[in-house]
TORLUM-381069 format. One record per residue (C-alpha): residue in one letter; residue number from 1; x, y, z. Coordinates in nm, 3 decimals. Last residue first. Example, Ala and Ser with C-alpha at 12.3 -4.5 7.8 and 13.67 -1.06 7.14 Angstrom:
+--------+--------+---------+---------+---------+
| drenvo | tidren |    east |   north |      up |
+--------+--------+---------+---------+---------+
|      s |      2 |   1.367 |  -0.106 |   0.714 |
|      a |      1 |   1.230 |  -0.450 |   0.780 |
+--------+--------+---------+---------+---------+
***
This chain:
+--------+--------+---------+---------+---------+
| drenvo | tidren |    east |   north |      up |
+--------+--------+---------+---------+---------+
|      x |    274 |  -0.915 |  -0.558 |   2.139 |
|      x |    273 |  -0.638 |  -0.630 |   1.874 |
|      x |    272 |  -0.885 |  -0.777 |   1.608 |
|      x |    271 |  -1.095 |  -0.510 |   1.608 |
|      x |    270 |  -0.826 |  -0.261 |   1.619 |
|      x |    269 |  -0.685 |  -0.404 |   1.313 |
|      x |    268 |  -1.022 |  -0.393 |   1.141 |
|      x |    267 |  -1.065 |  -0.045 |   1.224 |
|      x |    266 |  -0.713 |   0.057 |   1.122 |
|      x |    265 |  -0.789 |  -0.109 |   0.809 |
|      x |    264 |  -1.099 |   0.055 |   0.751 |
|      x |    263 |  -0.950 |   0.413 |   0.805 |
|      x |    262 |  -0.655 |   0.326 |   0.544 |
|      x |    261 |  -0.896 |   0.190 |   0.281 |
|      x |    260 |  -1.103 |   0.508 |   0.335 |
|      x |    259 |  -0.800 |   0.743 |   0.295 |
|      x |    258 |  -0.697 |   0.536 |  -0.054 |
|      x |    257 |  -1.106 |   0.547 |  -0.150 |
|      x |    256 |  -1.078 |   0.924 |  -0.121 |
|      x |    255 |  -0.739 |   0.965 |  -0.284 |
|      x |    254 |  -0.912 |   0.778 |  -0.607 |
|      x |    253 |  -1.208 |   0.968 |  -0.632 |
|      x |    252 |  -1.091 |   1.322 |  -0.544 |
|      x |    251 |  -1.284 |   1.454 |  -0.843 |
|      x |    250 |  -0.967 |   1.620 |  -0.998 |
|      x |    249 |  -0.802 |   1.272 |  -0.970 |
|      x |    248 |  -0.469 |   1.240 |  -0.763 |
|      x |    247 |  -0.212 |   1.035 |  -0.901 |
|      x |    246 |  -0.196 |   0.723 |  -0.655 |
|      x |    245 |   0.032 |   0.499 |  -0.691 |
|      x |    244 |   0.061 |   0.365 |  -0.347 |
|      x |    243 |  -0.088 |   0.248 |  -0.041 |
|      x |    242 |   0.155 |   0.084 |   0.221 |
|      x |    241 |   0.077 |  -0.140 |   0.517 |
|      x |    240 |   0.281 |  -0.279 |   0.797 |
|      x |    239 |   0.259 |  -0.573 |   1.053 |
|      x |    238 |  -0.083 |  -0.758 |   0.906 |
|      x |    237 |  -0.170 |  -1.073 |   1.076 |
|      x |    236 |  -0.438 |  -0.914 |   1.281 |
|      x |    235 |  -0.553 |  -0.770 |   0.975 |
|      x |    234 |  -0.642 |  -1.108 |   0.842 |
|      x |    233 |  -0.995 |  -1.181 |   0.822 |
|      x |    232 |  -1.180 |  -0.857 |   0.849 |
|      x |    231 |  -0.924 |  -0.647 |   0.678 |
|      x |    230 |  -0.946 |  -0.907 |   0.377 |
|      x |    229 |  -1.336 |  -0.863 |   0.366 |
|      x |    228 |  -1.295 |  -0.493 |   0.349 |
|      x |    227 |  -1.008 |  -0.540 |   0.067 |
|      x |    226 |  -1.242 |  -0.776 |  -0.136 |
|      x |    225 |  -1.518 |  -0.458 |  -0.117 |
|      x |    224 |  -1.275 |  -0.239 |  -0.313 |
|      x |    223 |  -1.394 |  -0.414 |  -0.636 |
|      x |    222 |  -1.126 |  -0.594 |  -0.873 |
|      x |    221 |  -0.962 |  -0.470 |  -1.192 |
|      x |    220 |  -1.106 |  -0.553 |  -1.553 |
|      x |    219 |  -0.921 |  -0.265 |  -1.719 |
|      x |    218 |  -0.557 |  -0.138 |  -1.628 |
|      x |    217 |  -0.461 |   0.220 |  -1.518 |
|      x |    216 |  -0.072 |   0.293 |  -1.501 |
|      x |    215 |  -0.026 |   0.625 |  -1.277 |
|      x |    214 |  -0.352 |   0.607 |  -1.080 |
|      x |    213 |  -0.634 |   0.833 |  -1.050 |
|      x |    212 |  -0.952 |   0.643 |  -1.203 |
|      x |    211 |  -0.978 |   0.443 |  -0.876 |
|      x |    210 |  -1.325 |   0.285 |  -0.867 |
|      x |    209 |  -1.405 |   0.272 |  -1.244 |
|      x |    208 |  -1.079 |   0.222 |  -1.308 |
|      x |    207 |  -1.097 |  -0.127 |  -1.170 |
|      x |    206 |  -0.883 |  -0.159 |  -0.867 |
|      x |    205 |  -0.549 |  -0.320 |  -0.872 |
|      x |    204 |  -0.414 |   0.030 |  -0.976 |
|      x |    203 |  -0.448 |   0.129 |  -0.632 |
|      x |    202 |  -0.122 |  -0.010 |  -0.554 |
|      x |    201 |  -0.208 |  -0.172 |  -0.204 |
|      x |    200 |   0.109 |  -0.351 |  -0.019 |
|      x |    199 |   0.041 |  -0.571 |   0.279 |
|      x |    198 |   0.326 |  -0.708 |   0.510 |
|      x |    197 |   0.223 |  -1.026 |   0.629 |
|      x |    196 |   0.328 |  -1.209 |   0.955 |
|      x |    195 |   0.161 |  -1.538 |   1.049 |
|      x |    194 |   0.188 |  -1.686 |   0.705 |
|      x |    193 |   0.066 |  -2.037 |   0.631 |
|      x |    192 |  -0.278 |  -1.927 |   0.548 |
|      x |    191 |  -0.139 |  -1.704 |   0.265 |
|      x |    190 |  -0.231 |  -1.854 |  -0.064 |
|      x |    189 |  -0.571 |  -1.996 |   0.063 |
|      x |    188 |  -0.676 |  -1.657 |   0.211 |
|      x |    187 |  -0.647 |  -1.493 |  -0.122 |
|      x |    186 |  -0.924 |  -1.682 |  -0.277 |
|      x |    185 |  -1.110 |  -1.659 |   0.029 |
|      x |    184 |  -1.082 |  -1.278 |   0.008 |
|      x |    183 |  -1.366 |  -1.304 |  -0.229 |
|      x |    182 |  -1.430 |  -1.375 |  -0.627 |
|      x |    181 |  -1.036 |  -1.351 |  -0.764 |
|      x |    180 |  -1.014 |  -1.546 |  -1.052 |
|      x |    179 |  -1.082 |  -1.230 |  -1.308 |
|      x |    178 |  -0.829 |  -1.058 |  -1.100 |
|      x |    177 |  -0.535 |  -1.312 |  -1.154 |
|      x |    176 |  -0.410 |  -1.478 |  -0.875 |
|      x |    175 |  -0.051 |  -1.504 |  -0.768 |
|      x |    174 |   0.181 |  -1.725 |  -0.596 |
|      x |    173 |   0.586 |  -1.683 |  -0.666 |
|      x |    172 |   0.750 |  -2.027 |  -0.662 |
|      x |    171 |   1.041 |  -1.908 |  -0.853 |
|      x |    170 |   0.957 |  -2.073 |  -1.192 |
|      x |    169 |   0.626 |  -1.968 |  -1.189 |
|      x |    168 |   0.685 |  -1.592 |  -1.114 |
|      x |    167 |   0.967 |  -1.585 |  -1.378 |
|      x |    166 |   0.739 |  -1.728 |  -1.625 |
|      x |    165 |   0.490 |  -1.481 |  -1.564 |
|      x |    164 |   0.739 |  -1.171 |  -1.564 |
|      x |    163 |   0.878 |  -1.311 |  -1.917 |
|      x |    162 |   0.553 |  -1.316 |  -2.064 |
|      x |    161 |   0.493 |  -0.924 |  -2.025 |
|      x |    160 |   0.275 |  -0.793 |  -1.751 |
|      x |    159 |  -0.108 |  -0.720 |  -1.697 |
|      x |    158 |  -0.387 |  -0.870 |  -1.517 |
|      x |    157 |  -0.265 |  -0.883 |  -1.157 |
|      x |    156 |  -0.554 |  -0.907 |  -0.881 |
|      x |    155 |  -0.328 |  -1.052 |  -0.603 |
|      x |    154 |   0.037 |  -1.116 |  -0.571 |
|      x |    153 |   0.173 |  -1.332 |  -0.330 |
|      x |    152 |   0.567 |  -1.288 |  -0.265 |
|      x |    151 |   0.765 |  -1.487 |   0.007 |
|      x |    150 |   1.029 |  -1.229 |   0.118 |
|      x |    149 |   1.403 |  -1.259 |   0.075 |
|      x |    148 |   1.502 |  -0.923 |  -0.015 |
|      x |    147 |   1.521 |  -1.062 |  -0.375 |
|      x |    146 |   1.140 |  -1.091 |  -0.377 |
|      x |    145 |   1.135 |  -0.720 |  -0.302 |
|      x |    144 |   1.340 |  -0.650 |  -0.579 |
|      x |    143 |   1.121 |  -0.816 |  -0.812 |
|      x |    142 |   0.803 |  -0.695 |  -0.655 |
|      x |    141 |   0.930 |  -0.324 |  -0.759 |
|      x |    140 |   1.056 |  -0.372 |  -1.082 |
|      x |    139 |   0.782 |  -0.181 |  -1.280 |
|      x |    138 |   0.826 |   0.116 |  -1.023 |
|      x |    137 |   1.179 |   0.159 |  -1.174 |
|      x |    136 |   1.441 |   0.059 |  -0.922 |
|      x |    135 |   1.653 |  -0.156 |  -1.156 |
|      x |    134 |   1.675 |   0.140 |  -1.382 |
|      x |    133 |   1.760 |   0.131 |  -1.740 |
|      x |    132 |   1.421 |   0.217 |  -1.850 |
|      x |    131 |   1.318 |  -0.106 |  -1.664 |
|      x |    130 |   1.467 |  -0.342 |  -1.497 |
|      x |    129 |   1.464 |  -0.698 |  -1.356 |
|      x |    128 |   1.083 |  -0.710 |  -1.444 |
|      x |    127 |   0.878 |  -0.847 |  -1.183 |
|      x |    126 |   0.603 |  -0.566 |  -1.139 |
|      x |    125 |   0.338 |  -0.818 |  -1.177 |
|      x |    124 |   0.100 |  -0.552 |  -1.282 |
|      x |    123 |  -0.268 |  -0.495 |  -1.169 |
|      x |    122 |  -0.146 |  -0.473 |  -0.811 |
|      x |    121 |  -0.250 |  -0.612 |  -0.453 |
|      x |    120 |   0.067 |  -0.711 |  -0.304 |
|      x |    119 |   0.093 |  -0.966 |  -0.009 |
|      x |    118 |   0.465 |  -0.954 |   0.103 |
|      x |    117 |   0.504 |  -1.267 |   0.329 |
|      x |    116 |   0.716 |  -1.246 |   0.655 |
|      x |    115 |   1.063 |  -1.326 |   0.777 |
|      x |    114 |   1.222 |  -1.006 |   0.790 |
|      x |    113 |   1.061 |  -0.656 |   0.828 |
|      x |    112 |   1.266 |  -0.329 |   0.846 |
|      x |    111 |   1.338 |  -0.314 |   0.473 |
|      x |    110 |   0.966 |  -0.322 |   0.367 |
|      x |    109 |   0.932 |   0.079 |   0.347 |
|      x |    108 |   1.203 |   0.108 |   0.121 |
|      x |    107 |   1.139 |  -0.147 |  -0.152 |
|      x |    106 |   0.782 |  -0.019 |  -0.099 |
|      x |    105 |   0.863 |   0.309 |  -0.239 |
|      x |    104 |   0.900 |   0.175 |  -0.569 |
|      x |    103 |   0.536 |   0.153 |  -0.595 |
|      x |    102 |   0.514 |   0.544 |  -0.673 |
|      x |    101 |   0.418 |   0.794 |  -0.387 |
|      x |    100 |   0.321 |   0.686 |  -0.156 |
|      x |     99 |   0.137 |   0.664 |   0.180 |
|      x |     98 |   0.299 |   0.454 |   0.426 |
|      x |     97 |   0.115 |   0.289 |   0.709 |
|      x |     96 |   0.352 |   0.186 |   0.987 |
|      x |     95 |   0.255 |  -0.008 |   1.290 |
|      x |     94 |   0.360 |   0.177 |   1.605 |
|      x |     93 |   0.690 |   0.138 |   1.768 |
|      x |     92 |   0.881 |   0.432 |   1.575 |
|      x |     91 |   1.252 |   0.521 |   1.585 |
|      x |     90 |   1.380 |   0.240 |   1.344 |
|      x |     89 |   1.103 |   0.326 |   1.067 |
|      x |     88 |   1.215 |   0.697 |   1.038 |
|      x |     87 |   1.601 |   0.597 |   1.013 |
|      x |     86 |   1.505 |   0.340 |   0.748 |
|      x |     85 |   1.314 |   0.576 |   0.561 |
|      x |     84 |   1.596 |   0.858 |   0.580 |
|      x |     83 |   1.823 |   0.591 |   0.473 |
|      x |     82 |   1.603 |   0.511 |   0.159 |
|      x |     81 |   1.563 |   0.876 |   0.065 |
|      x |     80 |   1.969 |   0.871 |   0.031 |
|      x |     79 |   1.946 |   0.528 |  -0.171 |
|      x |     78 |   1.677 |   0.679 |  -0.413 |
|      x |     77 |   1.910 |   1.004 |  -0.465 |
|      x |     76 |   1.831 |   1.332 |  -0.311 |
|      x |     75 |   1.528 |   1.519 |  -0.197 |
|      x |     74 |   1.253 |   1.286 |  -0.093 |
|      x |     73 |   1.229 |   1.432 |   0.279 |
|      x |     72 |   0.979 |   1.188 |   0.456 |
|      x |     71 |   0.633 |   1.324 |   0.469 |
|      x |     70 |   0.439 |   1.376 |   0.802 |
|      x |     69 |   0.441 |   1.185 |   1.114 |
|      x |     68 |   0.044 |   1.156 |   1.132 |
|      x |     67 |  -0.017 |   0.983 |   1.450 |
|      x |     66 |  -0.310 |   0.734 |   1.534 |
|      x |     65 |  -0.383 |   0.603 |   1.868 |
|      x |     64 |  -0.725 |   0.432 |   1.807 |
|      x |     63 |  -1.043 |   0.551 |   2.017 |
|      x |     62 |  -1.105 |   0.800 |   1.746 |
|      x |     61 |  -1.160 |   0.550 |   1.513 |
|      x |     60 |  -1.508 |   0.465 |   1.644 |
|      x |     59 |  -1.571 |   0.078 |   1.580 |
|      x |     58 |  -1.840 |  -0.103 |   1.444 |
|      x |     57 |  -1.623 |  -0.261 |   1.197 |
|      x |     56 |  -1.810 |  -0.210 |   0.868 |
|      x |     55 |  -1.988 |   0.132 |   1.009 |
|      x |     54 |  -1.645 |   0.273 |   1.100 |
|      x |     53 |  -1.677 |   0.572 |   1.275 |
|      x |     52 |  -1.430 |   0.857 |   1.183 |
|      x |     51 |  -1.646 |   1.001 |   0.908 |
|      x |     50 |  -1.469 |   1.074 |   0.586 |
|      x |     49 |  -1.447 |   1.411 |   0.420 |
|      x |     48 |  -1.131 |   1.486 |   0.639 |
|      x |     47 |  -0.980 |   1.201 |   0.492 |
|      x |     46 |  -0.967 |   1.335 |   0.134 |
|      x |     45 |  -0.685 |   1.633 |   0.249 |
|      x |     44 |  -0.468 |   1.351 |   0.385 |
|      x |     43 |  -0.512 |   1.160 |   0.086 |
|      x |     42 |  -0.406 |   1.479 |  -0.157 |
|      x |     41 |  -0.122 |   1.530 |   0.087 |
|      x |     40 |  -0.009 |   1.174 |   0.053 |
|      x |     39 |  -0.060 |   1.185 |  -0.339 |
|      x |     38 |   0.134 |   1.476 |  -0.447 |
|      x |     37 |   0.431 |   1.267 |  -0.516 |
|      x |     36 |   0.180 |   1.048 |  -0.698 |
|      x |     35 |   0.193 |   1.289 |  -1.019 |
|      x |     34 |   0.327 |   1.125 |  -1.312 |
|      x |     33 |   0.111 |   0.951 |  -1.585 |
|      x |     32 |   0.297 |   0.658 |  -1.789 |
|      x |     31 |   0.623 |   0.572 |  -1.686 |
|      x |     30 |   0.658 |   0.647 |  -1.349 |
|      x |     29 |   1.054 |   0.683 |  -1.229 |
|      x |     28 |   1.067 |   0.961 |  -1.035 |
|      x |     27 |   0.766 |   0.953 |  -0.827 |
|      x |     26 |   0.859 |   0.994 |  -0.469 |
|      x |     25 |   0.638 |   1.147 |  -0.190 |
|      x |     24 |   0.672 |   0.896 |   0.062 |
|      x |     23 |   0.422 |   0.983 |   0.334 |
|      x |     22 |   0.352 |   0.894 |   0.660 |
|      x |     21 |   0.105 |   0.737 |   0.903 |
|      x |     20 |   0.208 |   0.562 |   1.226 |
|      x |     19 |  -0.064 |   0.303 |   1.400 |
|      x |     18 |  -0.049 |   0.237 |   1.774 |
|      x |     17 |   0.080 |   0.577 |   1.879 |
|      x |     16 |   0.254 |   0.683 |   2.196 |
|      x |     15 |   0.589 |   0.778 |   2.083 |
|      x |     14 |   0.456 |   0.967 |   1.757 |
|      x |     13 |   0.217 |   1.176 |   1.969 |
|      x |     12 |  -0.163 |   1.096 |   1.936 |
|      x |     11 |  -0.451 |   1.225 |   1.774 |
|      x |     10 |  -0.458 |   1.173 |   1.392 |
|      x |      9 |  -0.786 |   1.092 |   1.270 |
|      x |      8 |  -0.780 |   1.384 |   1.006 |
|      x |      7 |  -0.470 |   1.296 |   0.850 |
|      x |      6 |  -0.224 |   1.581 |   0.867 |
|      x |      5 |  -0.146 |   1.892 |   0.661 |
|      x |      4 |  -0.377 |   1.848 |   0.388 |
|      x |      3 |  -0.672 |   1.987 |   0.592 |
|      x |      2 |  -0.504 |   2.345 |   0.623 |
|      x |      1 |  -0.507 |   2.483 |   0.956 |
+--------+--------+---------+---------+---------+
***
């Protein structure tokens, strides 16, 4: 057995799973450090170093029904990959947890979900209309999802061009800068009206000291504890999750944090469900 073949807490068939983990190893548009196509398997490998018992939520993850469904085939065009993601999501009933890949995979992973809030933790606005001549560049992700009809809330932002900030303010896109984000209460106020939330975690939202292995690192990031608080407070309203933009680092720091976030999200969600 190779420990990068499946997530360590995977213990269920896809048809019976409460949570379905899957990878989208796509990084065709990354503009600084490429390599997030290697992230899903790196996160799987890192998961084997973690205990299955959550101290924070006092929950043994072996009691959750989790399936690692493998990776989506990322050969071909972005549209072709999107059709495979759509077919996959239509065939599962458990809560989907996508491991990117670059952030543009969120455009594919969100299409099943309507009438909900897109809550994204990201160092960048990602509200450009296009970048490098591509409307599905990873720098355009949140703009494309906003155009799908989602209400958008951006947490931990600290980078972007002036036009992106103006676009957000003109279009009612809520955001909170990393230096104003002291606890999850600062986010809860922005999402209190939403009962259904799609959560996207771009790992560059964290300070590079916590997550050095990302495509576009940005100083002055947030602390991972904020996500633990958030899982404790709103995980019952989260209907899907993606973790993106990991470029595996040699010391396995970033991929381990990514795996731990998935562990704690599942523990938090189960604690709310049972």
